[in-house]
N, C-alpha and C positions, 0 to 999 in steps of 0.2 A: 733517862730510862724510866718508864712508867711501871706500874704494878702489873703483874701477869694477869691475863684475862681469866675470869672464873670459869670453872668447868660447867658445861651445860648438864641438864638433868639426864639427857640421853646418854652422855658419856659416862656419868656416874652409874646409871642403871646397867649399861653395857659392861662396865668394869666389875660390878657386883655379880652379874651373871657369869662372867668369865672366871672370877674367883671361885664361885660355887662349882662350876664345871670342872675346873682344874683340881680342886680338893676332892670332888666326887671321883674323878678318874684316878687320882693317887690312892684313895682308899680302896677303890675297886681292884687296882693292880696289886696292892699290898695284901689284900684278903683273898685274892684269886688262888685257886688250887685246881689241880687236875686229879680226878678221882679214877684210879686204876681199879678195875673190878677184880676181886679175889673170890674164887669159888671153893667152897669146902665140900669134900666128898661125904657121901652118906656112910655111916658106920653102924655096925651091929653091936649093941651092948645088951647082952642077955637075950631076951626075946624081942627086944624093941630095936627098930632102926631109927637112929637119930642123925641129925646133921643135914647135909645137903643144902645149906644156906649159901647165900652169896653176900658179900660185903664189899667195901671199897677201901683202898689204901690212899689217903690224901697226900698229894705231893704239892708243896707250895710252888707257885709259878715264879715268885720272886724270892728265892731262897736267901739271897744275901741281905735283903732288907735295906736298911740305911747305912750299913757298914761301908760300902764303896765310896759314897761321897765324903764320909768322915775321914777315911784313909787318904783319899785324894787331896782334900783340902789341907790335911795335916802335913803331907809330904810337900805340897806346893808352897806352903807358908814357912817351911823349915829354913830355906836360905835367907829369907827376909828376917826371920827371928834371930838367926845366928849373927847376921850382920849388925842388927840393932844392939846386940850385946857388946860389940866391939866399940871402943872409944876412938880407935885410930881412924884416920881418913881412909875411905875406900877407893880403890883404883877405878878408873873410868869404865873398864870392861865389866867390873862387878856391879857398878851403878846401873849400867845398861841392862844387865841380867835382872837385877832387883826391880828396876822400872818395868821391864817386860813381863815379869812374873807378879806384878801387883794386880789386885782384883780389878776386873773390868777390862783389862787389856786383851787384845785378840789372842796373843800367844798363851796367856793364862787360860782363857776360855777353851782353846783348842786342846791344850795339854790336860786340863781338868776333865773335859769330856772323854778324852782317850783313856785317862787313868780310871775314870768311873767304869767304863766298859771293861777294862782289863781286870779291875778288882771284882767286878760282878762275876766274871768267869773264874777268876782265881779263888775267890772265897767259896763259891759253889763247889769247885773241884776239891777243895780241902774238906769242907763240911759234909757234903753229900757224897756218900760212897754207893754207887749203884750195885755193888756186890752185896751190900748188906740188905738190900731190898728183898732178896730171896730167902733170907733166914726164916721168917715166919712161915713161908711156904714149905720149907724143908722140915720144920719142926711139927707142923700140923697136917701135912700132906695136902695143903691147899694149892691151888693152881690159879694162875692168872692168864687170861687169853693174850695179854700183851707181853708176857714173859717168854712165850714160845714153848712152854712146857705143857700147855694144854694141847688139845687135838691139833695135829699138824694138817695143813691142807693137802689134798691129794697131789701126788707128784705129776700126774698126767692131767692135762687140761683138754677138754673136748670143746669143739665149737659147733654151733648149730648150722 
């Protein structure tokens, strides 16, 4: 067996471009947010009318962040860690499970991806309460067109 062939310059440049593109995409998705418009009504304070501004409520697109991959890898590595603590010989069925759940195996990758998706939804459901989003509106009489408390569209539609 000979030494492996060296990588060409084009392959190295292609890999560097791919690394920069992936890191850029990850940062973009991590920082992405949806801005919901919040409109404040005008108020009369003494002889002046103040208010009537509009602002936005930033909602992160990726609320869970990096928590789902951490939870998924922790739970997937738990059986291997527990078996490694035992000095007794492991049965054949347990060796098959440990072998299938080792990093890089197809079963590991499939379960890992499914657990990441599950924990994204689970963590977001626990942390983000959509009912709390309306509290600033209730306290300040603000309204958001997206919340449905703003002007409602007409109930009858006309066609030309």
